[in-house]
C-alpha positions in Angstrom: 66.6 105.0 84.8 65.5 104.8 81.3 67.9 106.1 78.5 67.1 106.8 75.0 69.5 107.1 72.0 68.7 109.1 69.7 71.7 109.0 67.4 75.3 110.8 67.8 74.7 113.5 65.4 71.1 114.2 67.8 72.6 113.4 71.1 75.8 115.7 70.5 73.4 118.8 69.2 71.3 118.3 72.7 74.8 118.1 74.5 76.3 121.6 73.3 72.8 123.4 73.4 72.5 124.9 76.9 76.6 125.5 76.1 74.8 128.0 73.5 72.1 129.4 75.5 74.6 130.0 78.4 76.8 132.3 76.7 73.6 133.9 75.0 72.6 134.8 78.1 75.9 136.3 79.2 75.6 138.4 76.1 72.5 139.9 77.0 73.4 140.4 80.3 73.9 143.5 82.1 77.2 144.7 82.6 76.9 146.3 85.8 77.0 143.4 88.8 73.7 143.0 90.3 73.6 144.3 94.0 73.2 141.7 96.6 69.9 140.3 98.3 68.0 142.2 100.5 68.4 139.8 102.6 72.5 139.2 101.7 72.3 142.7 102.9 70.2 143.3 105.7 72.4 140.0 107.3 75.7 141.7 107.0 74.6 144.5 108.7 72.8 142.8 111.4 75.6 140.1 112.0 78.8 142.2 110.4 81.9 140.4 110.9 84.0 143.3 112.2 82.9 146.5 114.0 84.4 150.7 115.0 83.2 151.5 118.5 84.7 154.2 120.8 85.1 154.2 124.4 82.1 157.0 126.2 83.1 155.9 129.9 85.7 153.9 131.6 84.7 152.9 135.6 87.1 151.0 137.6 85.9 148.2 139.3 88.7 147.3 141.9 92.7 148.6 141.2 93.4 146.2 138.3 89.6 145.6 136.9 88.0 148.5 134.4 84.6 148.4 132.5 84.7 150.1 129.3 81.4 151.4 128.1 82.0 151.3 124.0 79.3 152.9 121.7 80.0 153.3 117.3 82.4 155.2 116.1 80.4 156.4 113.3 77.6 158.3 113.6 73.8 156.0 112.3 75.6 152.9 113.1 74.1 150.8 115.2 75.1 148.3 118.0 73.9 144.3 116.6 72.1 141.8 117.9 74.1 139.5 120.5 73.0 136.3 122.5 74.0 137.1 126.0 77.3 135.7 127.0 78.8 136.3 123.7 82.0 137.9 123.4 83.9 140.4 120.5 87.4 139.7 120.0 89.3 143.4 120.2 92.3 144.2 117.7 94.8 146.7 117.9 98.5 146.6 117.5 100.9 146.5 120.7 104.8 147.7 119.9 104.0 147.2 116.0 102.3 143.7 116.2 98.9 143.4 115.2 97.0 141.4 118.2 93.8 140.6 119.4 92.2 139.3 122.8 88.7 138.2 123.1 86.5 140.2 126.0 83.1 138.6 127.3 80.1 141.4 127.0 79.3 141.7 130.3 76.1 144.5 129.4 72.8 143.1 128.2 71.4 143.2 124.9 68.8 144.9 126.8 71.4 147.9 127.1 72.9 147.0 123.4 69.5 148.9 122.1 70.6 150.7 123.7 73.6 151.9 121.8 76.1 150.7 123.6 78.1 147.2 124.8 80.9 147.0 128.3 83.8 145.2 128.0 84.7 144.1 131.6 89.0 144.0 131.2 91.3 142.2 134.0 95.0 143.8 134.3 97.2 140.4 135.8 101.0 140.8 136.4 102.9 140.0 132.6 99.9 140.2 130.9 100.5 141.5 127.0 97.1 143.1 126.3 95.4 143.9 129.2 98.2 146.1 130.8 98.5 147.5 127.4 94.0 148.3 126.9 94.1 149.2 131.2 96.6 152.2 129.6 95.7 153.1 126.9 91.9 152.9 126.8 90.3 156.3 127.7 87.4 158.3 127.3 86.8 159.3 122.6 89.2 156.4 122.1 88.8 154.1 119.2 88.9 150.6 119.3 88.2 147.9 116.5 86.7 144.7 116.9 85.3 141.6 115.9 80.9 141.5 115.9 79.5 139.4 118.3 80.3 135.5 119.0 80.4 132.6 121.0 78.4 129.7 121.5 78.9 130.5 125.6 74.8 131.2 126.0 71.9 130.2 127.5 69.0 128.4 125.1 66.4 127.3 127.8 64.3 125.1 125.3 68.4 123.3 125.4 69.2 123.8 128.7 66.3 122.9 131.3 64.9 124.8 133.4 67.7 125.1 136.0 71.0 126.1 135.3 74.4 126.2 137.7 76.6 128.9 136.6 79.9 128.9 138.0 82.7 131.7 137.7 86.2 131.9 138.6 87.7 135.4 138.6 87.2 137.5 135.6 85.1 134.3 134.2 82.3 136.3 135.8 81.3 138.8 133.1 79.5 136.7 130.6 77.4 135.6 133.5 76.7 139.8 133.8 74.5 139.8 130.5 73.8 136.2 130.7 71.5 136.7 134.1 69.6 139.6 134.2 68.8 138.2 130.8 67.4 135.5 131.6 65.9 137.1 134.5 63.9 139.5 132.1 63.2 136.9 129.6 62.7 133.7 130.8 61.4 131.4 133.7 64.7 129.9 134.6 66.2 128.9 137.4 69.4 129.7 138.3 72.4 129.6 140.6 75.7 131.8 140.4 78.7 130.2 142.0 81.4 133.0 141.8 84.8 131.4 143.3 87.9 133.8 143.5 90.6 133.9 146.0 89.5 136.4 148.8 85.8 138.6 149.0 87.6 141.2 147.4 88.4 139.9 143.7 84.8 138.9 143.7 83.8 141.2 140.2 79.7 142.4 140.0 79.9 140.8 144.0 77.0 143.7 144.6 75.3 143.6 141.8 74.6 140.2 141.7 73.3 140.3 145.5 70.6 143.2 144.4 69.5 140.7 142.0 69.2 138.2 144.4 67.0 140.5 146.9 64.8 142.0 144.1 64.3 138.0 142.7 64.7 135.1 145.5 62.5 133.1 143.0 64.5 133.0 140.3 67.6 133.0 141.4 70.4 132.1 144.0 74.2 133.9 144.3 76.5 131.8 146.3 80.0 133.7 146.8 83.2 131.3 147.5 86.7 132.0 148.4 89.9 130.3 148.7 90.7 132.7 152.3 88.4 135.4 154.0 88.4 139.3 154.4 92.9 139.1 155.5 94.2 136.0 154.2 92.8 134.2 158.3 92.1 130.6 158.4 87.5 130.6 158.7 86.3 128.7 161.0 83.3 125.7 160.2 82.2 125.0 156.9 81.9 129.1 155.5 83.7 132.2 156.0 83.2 135.6 157.3 79.7 137.3 156.0 78.5 134.2 154.8 80.5 133.1 152.2 81.8 129.7 151.5 85.3 128.3 152.2 87.3 126.8 150.0 87.0 126.0 146.9 84.3 124.3 144.3 83.3 121.1 145.3 80.7 118.7 144.4 79.8 118.3 148.4 79.7 122.0 147.9 77.0 122.0 144.7 74.7 119.5 146.1 74.3 121.6 149.3 73.7 125.0 147.6 71.6 123.7 144.8 68.3 121.2 145.0 68.6 118.9 142.1 72.1 118.9 140.8 72.3 115.6 139.1 69.4 117.1 136.6 70.7 120.6 136.2 72.9 122.0 133.4 76.4 123.5 134.7 78.1 126.6 133.0 81.1 127.1 133.7 83.6 130.0 133.3 87.2 130.0 134.8 90.7 129.4 134.5 91.7 126.1 133.4 92.7 124.7 136.5 89.2 125.5 137.4 87.7 123.7 135.3 89.2 120.6 135.7 88.8 120.5 139.5 85.1 120.6 139.0 85.4 117.9 135.8 87.0 115.7 138.8 84.5 116.6 141.5 81.6 116.3 139.3 82.9 113.0 137.3 80.9 110.5 139.9 77.1 112.5 139.1 77.5 111.0 135.1 76.5 113.9 134.1 75.4 114.3 130.1 76.7 115.7 127.8 74.6 118.4 127.3 74.3 119.5 130.6 77.9 120.5 130.7 78.6 124.1 129.1 81.8 125.5 129.4 84.1 128.9 128.1 87.3 129.4 127.9 88.0 132.7 129.3 92.1 132.1 130.3 95.0 132.6 128.0 96.9 129.3 127.3 99.0 128.2 130.1 102.3 127.2 130.2 102.1 123.6 128.3 104.4 121.4 130.8 101.6 121.9 133.3 99.0 120.3 130.6 98.6 116.1 131.8 99.6 114.2 128.1 102.6 116.6 127.5 105.6 114.3 126.9 107.8 113.7 129.2 111.0 113.7 127.3 110.1 117.6 124.8 113.0 119.0 123.8 112.4 122.4 125.2 113.7 124.2 122.4 113.8 127.3 120.5 112.4 126.0 117.2 111.6 127.3 114.0 108.0 127.2 112.3 108.3 127.9 108.5 104.4 129.6 107.8 103.2 130.1 104.4 100.8 132.7 104.4 99.2 134.4 101.4 102.2 133.1 98.8 104.4 134.6 101.9 107.1 132.1 103.7 108.4 133.5 106.6 110.9 131.7 109.1 109.8 132.6 112.9 111.4 131.8 116.0 109.7 129.1 119.2 109.8 128.4 122.3 107.8 125.8 123.3 106.5 127.5 126.6 104.4 129.5 123.4 102.2 129.0 121.5 102.3 128.7 117.7 99.9 131.5 117.7 101.9 133.5 120.3 104.7 132.9 117.9 103.1 133.9 114.9 102.2 137.0 116.8 105.2 138.2 118.0 106.8 137.8 115.0 104.5 140.3 112.8 102.9 138.3 111.2 98.7 138.6 112.3 97.8 135.4 111.9 93.8 135.2 111.8 92.6 134.6 115.7 88.9 135.4 117.3 88.5 133.4 120.9 92.4 131.4 121.4 90.6 128.9 122.8 90.4 126.4 120.2 86.9 126.3 119.7 86.4 128.8 116.8 88.5 127.7 114.1 89.6 131.5 113.0 93.0 130.2 113.0 92.7 126.7 111.4 95.2 126.1 110.2 97.4 123.0 108.8 100.8 121.1 110.2 103.6 120.2 106.7 105.8 118.5 109.1 106.6 118.9 112.6 104.9 117.5 115.5 103.2 119.8 117.3 101.2 119.3 121.6 97.3 120.4 121.6 96.3 119.4 125.8 93.1 116.6 125.2 91.1 119.6 127.5 90.7 122.1 123.6 87.7 120.7 121.7 86.6 122.5 118.5 89.0 120.7 116.2 86.6 118.1 114.1 87.6 114.4 113.2 88.8 114.9 109.1 90.7 118.2 110.5 92.3 115.9 112.6 93.5 113.2 110.1 94.0 115.7 107.0 96.5 117.6 109.6 95.3 120.5 110.7 95.4 121.7 113.7 94.6 125.3 115.8 97.8 127.5 116.7 95.8 129.1 119.3 95.8 126.4 121.9 99.2 124.2 120.5 102.5 124.4 121.2 105.3 123.6 119.0 106.9 120.0 119.7 110.0 120.4 117.0 111.0 122.5 114.1 107.2 123.1 112.4 106.1 123.9 108.8 102.8 125.8 108.1 100.2 126.5 105.7 98.3 129.6 108.0 94.8 131.3 106.4 94.9 134.5 105.3 93.7 137.5 108.3 91.2 139.3 106.0 91.7 141.8 108.4 95.0 142.8 107.5 94.0 144.5 105.0 91.3 147.3 107.2 93.4 149.5 109.1 94.0 148.4 112.8 93.8 150.8 115.8 96.3 152.0 117.4 
């Protein structure tokens, strides 16, 4: 580098001149702010952060599950494009408390072009949002939700020619979008292994059976049940009517999937099922890119997670939460996540995936201790080093003080 010194005066003038030019340009500029670039406006329309939809129809899948078809609530709006397997986060108020829950889109992107998406909701005893939805969502109900999000989708260039989809319970819903989309638009070989306790709990079984009969060259469907109809023990390796009996094991996968060591595995279901499959397939030495997981359950009781401190205090604890310049004190039970405690107190922190992946609820731990299961992914190493954590999958181990980001949706009117 060559530096030329021209003298103090000339160098000072050269330093000040850009500031004078800047002031001149500001003075000559229009007082009207420029419109956003056209590409930014287009991106905002194609990938909205929030949507307002309306329930067009409701279809009962079984006694505890229903599929809701949602269309734009505002005339002229369109369903944005999404990747098959993504989710939207429905936002609502329950007892005056604003909450949100993610639901995988169970319809395909091709159906979105027809003007709708479908969400399949299963209500369980002791649930919070799902029972509210089942009771209050009817034809004409307006629904506030996020735009499509999530990284659990099939990418042929990355995932290879053979994909094994493993679903537990209502975790089959993203595959109802993903499998027909892949059959229509690429040449991937697909195998769906769907697990449930009983055959009557296999959501969309008839739909997948029809796909398998129509496309036997590309799609295979395997049903696995712990109990056959009536709960009686079945004889032999398979249950009644061709059902595999028991749990999804390495032996079952290797028997039903050719080239199983080279396949990509996309797994969606309860944490217990994912942990079980990880143990079963550990000896296969699968590469990280061969395993894709989607969290599809509410955070479980922390006491069952490996690594939870055996001597941890049982609370209750207090949370001092600073958000948007205001300090709130919240009571917290050690058996609930920090996010749940904040929601129960009516603070409405930001949240989307509720699985520790998206980072929307990312907060800073100022003091105190929290427990986050090792199975929860998504926190960057730099964040962990600087004291950040994800409240949606973290549990208090003591009184804590935290800084919570402002929820940009708090200013928007939510659906009652």
